[in-house]
N, C-alpha and C positions, 0 to 999 in steps of 0.2 A: 429570019434576020433577026439577030441580038442588037438591042440598042442600049447603048453608053448614057446614061445621064450623069451629067457632075453637078456637083453642089458645092458651097463655099458653107459649111455648118455654120463658121461664125456668122452668117448674114443670116441665118434660120433663127436664132437662138430664141424669140421671143413667141414665133410660130410654133418652134419643138415644145415650148414652155406651153403652151396652148395646149396642145395635142397631147403632150404629159399629163395634164390635169385630166383628160379625156381618158388614161388610160393607154396610149398609144406610145409607146413608148419606140422610136427608129432605134437602129443599131447605126454607130456613122462608122463606117473605112474607110480613113481618108477622106476622097473626095466625093464617095458615094455616101446614100442615106436608104437603108435599107430596114423594111417596115415589114415585120412577120406576122401571117394573119393570123396565127394563133393565140393571138393576145387576149385577156380578159378586158373587157372595156368597162371600165370599175371608173366613176368620176371619183377625184380626189379632194378630199373636202380639206378649204384652207385651214388655217391657224385656229386654235382651240374649235375645233370642230365645225365651221361657220361652211353655209353654200357659197361655191367659188362664184367668183362674177369674170365673166370676160369682154375687154371692152378693149374695142379699135381705138388706132390712132396711129397719125401718121409714122411714117420710116423713121425710128430701127424698130418701135411696135407693131403689134398686132397688124396686119393691112384688112381694111375693111370689105376688101374684095373673096378673102376668106372665111370670112364671118358665115355666109350661107352653108357652105362647108363644114365648118364647124357646129354647126347648130342640127347640120342633118346627121352629121357623126354624132351628135351626143341625145339624138332621138334613139341611137342601139345602146345606149350606155347606160349600166346602173347605177343610178344615182340622179341628182337634180343639179341644173346649172343656170345660174344668170347670164342674160348676154346684154351687151350693153352697147350698142351701135349710136356712134355719138357725133359720125362724120355726114351724113346722109337724112332727111326727113323721110320717110316711108318707106325706108329699106327693108322693114321687117316685115311688111304685109304678106310677102312669098310664103309667109310659115302657113297663113290660110292654105294653102295646097297640101302642108305635112300635115296637118292637122285632117284635112277631107280626108287623106294618105292611110288617117290611123293614128297620129301622132301626139302624145299629148301636151301639149305647147299653150301657156298662157298668155297670152300678147298684151302685156301690161299696158304699153302705149307705143307711137308711133318707133320708140327708140331700143324698148327692154321686152325683151320674153323672156316667160322660164320653160326649162324643157324639163321633163319628170320623164327619165326612163326605166330600163329600154320600152320602146314602143315596137310592136309587130305591125308595119305598113304593108299597104295595098296598094296594086296598082288601078290608076284611075284617070280620066282623062283631065288633061291641065292644058294651063293656057299658058305662055310664056310673053308677056307682054312687054318685057324691057330688054330684051333683048332683041 
């Protein structure tokens, strides 16, 4: 069965921008978004070579619900990224599970983490208290 999922690229501008920083460059084809699997996941440095920062904000900025996905993707990227969760307290504590799986993550405080990749992740028993 083929499933067609349609997107409005104009509404994904900040999401695409963040994943572009991580080396994921989707192809926009009309109302379709194609992500090719053979992309080199490499963090794109900011102006003057600075470590990039990804932060969340209300729409139309980067959504807080995608922060955990972006952090997990960053564990597989070559480079360093600072993630700043401004909207919710304690939302970064899930990174302890990624660290237990082998990720190189520094939990700076309840709102900020630094991810250094790439990391080889290993399976482990996890709990998901907030689902």
